[in-house]
N, C-alpha and C positions, 0 to 999 in steps of 0.2 A: 478250521480250528487246529487241525494237526499242524498246518504250516506255521501258524502263529506260535504254537507251543515249541515247534522245532526252532523257529527264529529266536525266541527268548532263550532257549537252551544254548544256542550257538553264541549269542551275545554274552550270556553269563560266563561260559567257558573261555571266551576270548579275553574278557576282562579279568578272569581268574588267572589265566596264563600270564597276562601282563603283570598282575600283582605279584605272582610267585617268581617270575623269571625276569621281567623287563624293568620293573620299578626298583631301584636300588634303595636299601635301607636308609641311606643318608638323605635321600630326597624326601622320604616320609618324615624322618625326625626333624629335618630342617623346616619342612612345611608346617608341622605342628608347633614347633618352637617359635617360628617367626609369627605365626597367627596369634599366639598367646602373648608375645612381646608387646603387641599393640595395647594390651590391657595390663601392662606392668607385671607380667608373670613370666618367670623363666623356669623352664623344665628341662631337666637332664634326661635325654632319651637315647644317649649313645649306647651302642652295643645291645639293642633290643632284639628279641626274636620275632620274626615274621611268621605268623601262623596261617593256616588255611581260612578261606572265606573272609579275607580282609581284616584280620585281627592281629594284634601285637601283644607280646608278653615281655615283661622286664622284672627281674628280681627286686632291685632297689632303685627308687626314683627320688631325686631331691627336687623340691619345688621352692623357689625363692622369689622375692620381689626384685625389680630391676635395680634397686639401691643395694642389693646384696643381702637383705634380711631373709633369714631362713624361715620359711612358712611351715613346712613339715617334710618329713621323709616317709615315703610309703613303700610297702613291700608286696611282693607277688601281684604286681599290676597285670590285669588282663583288660584289654580294650578292643572294641570292634565296632564296625559301622552298624548303626541302626537303619536297616533298609527301609522300613516303613516311613521314616522321617524323610527320606529322599523323595518318596512319592508325594509328600506334602510340601516339597521344595523348602524344607527346613532341616538341613542335614545335622545329625547328631552322632556322637560317639558314646556308646554305653561303656561304663567302666565298673570294675570290681577290684578291690585291693584290700590290703590289711595295713593297719597302723599299729605295729607291734602285735598285740593279741586282739585288737578290735577290728571290726568289719566296716567296710565303706562300699556303698553302691550309689550309682547315679549316672548322669549323662551330662555331656558338655556339647554345645552346638552353636550354630550361628544362624540367626533369624534375619531375614531380609527386612531392612528398615529399623532393626533394633540393635544387631550386633551379637556379642557374646551373651549366651543364655546357659546357665549352669544350675543343676539341681543335684545336690549331694546329701546323702543321709548316712550317718554313722552311728554305731552302737558298740557299747562295751569298750570304749577307748579311754585309756588313762590320760588325764588332762596334761600330765607332764610330757606326753608325747606330742603335744601341740604347741610348739614354741611361739606360734603366731598369737596365742591367747595372752601370753605374758607380754609380748611386744605391743599389742593393741590395747590391752586392758590392765596391764601391770599385775596380773593375777598369776601366781606360781604355787605349785604344791602337787598333790595327787588326788585322784577321785575318778570314778567311772562316769563318763559322759556320753549321752546320747544327743544327737543334734540333727536338725533339718535345715540345710543351708541353701538359699536361693540367691543367685546373682543374675541380674539383668542389666547388661551394659555396665554402667558405673555405679549401680545401686545394689546393695547387699542386704539380706535379711536372714537372721538366724534365730531359731527357736531351739532351746536346750534344756536338759535336766541333768543334774549332777548328784550322784550319791556316793556314800562312803567317803566324803570329802575330808581332806586334810590340807587346808589352804593357809598360806602365810598371810598374816595381818598386814594391812596397809594403813599407816597413820592411826587414826582413832577407830577404824573399823575393825572389829575383832573377827576377821574371817575364820580364824582357827577354831572358833567355837561352833561354826555352822557345819553340819554334816550333810544337809541336803540343800540344793539350790535349783531354781527353775527360772526361766526368763525368756524374753524376746528382745532382740536388738536390731537396729538398722544402721547402715553405714553408707555415706555418700560423701565423696570428696574429702575424706579424712574426718568428717564429722560423724560421731557415733551417738545415736539416740537410743537411750535405754528406755524402751517402752514400759517394760515391767521386769522386776527382779525380786524374787521372794526367796528368803533363806530361813532354814529352821535348824535349831540345835536343841540341846538339853536345857529347857527352861528359857529359851531365847528365840525370838522371831523378829525378822526385819524385812522391810520392803523398800525398794528404791526406784526412782525415776530421774531422768535428767539427760545431760549431754556431756560428751567427752570429746575433746579435740587436742591431740598432742599431749602436752603436759597440763592443759587447762581442763578443769572439771566444774561443771555446774549441775550438781546432783543434790537431790533431797532424799535423805535416808531416815526412815523411822525405825527405831529399835525398841522392842518391848521385852522386858525382862521380868521374870517372876522369881519367887523364892527358891524354886528348885534349880535355878541356874547355878553353874559352877564358874561364873565369871570372876576373874581375878579382881581383888580389891583395887589394884592399880588402874584397871580398866574403868571400874565404876567411878573412881575418883576423877579420872580424865574426862568421863562423860558428864560429870555432875553439872557443868555449866550449860549443858544442852538439855537438861531435864526440864520437861514440861509439866509432868505430874509424876508421882511415885511409880517407878518402873517403865516410864515412857519418856524417850529421848528423841529429839529431832536434830539431825546434823545437816547443815546446808554448806 
């Protein structure tokens, strides 16, 4: 038993020494960057700090898609190997960082037979600090968002809630009237499926389902308005042709 413990300790310190002394930072950053490029993700890891026990730190990191689209900028990145995942032959890297004042925790790994697997959770993040949201969904403005994001190979799923929202309207949809939103969406090969989207405001409620791909949208949105709503007369006039019954509108 003592010999086994001694052997494990020697192996650990040998690899620890290689990590600290023999493995150059550029090798680590290039390996991570090249691994993510296969999934159309570019990450800037130049000039990171290599910490003890196989961890890295970087003050600011820019993440983009391979077409040059900025996905997000993160701060105070701390990442390290999840040793338990190696014992399961499914290596993962645990991460923690900030997006401005918001917090992000999660892990990114590679599973045999599957490929990239990532689970990221965020809280207290201002939606204006997530440029990918405007790029994918055409939504811009401010609001505190919490989310749970899961990516398995080429498929993505996100559940989210948004509070204290101040969102710019898109066409006939009066997003600026909604102060709370929650929903779940899926993405695969550029096709976004809106499984559920519920929005609440002062005297107004809406729900939506459908599909988005590029500039094409196939969405059904139901809007319910009561007498306490402060909806502008111009909005009501524009919605009139979608009226099903008093205070109830369906936009397709």
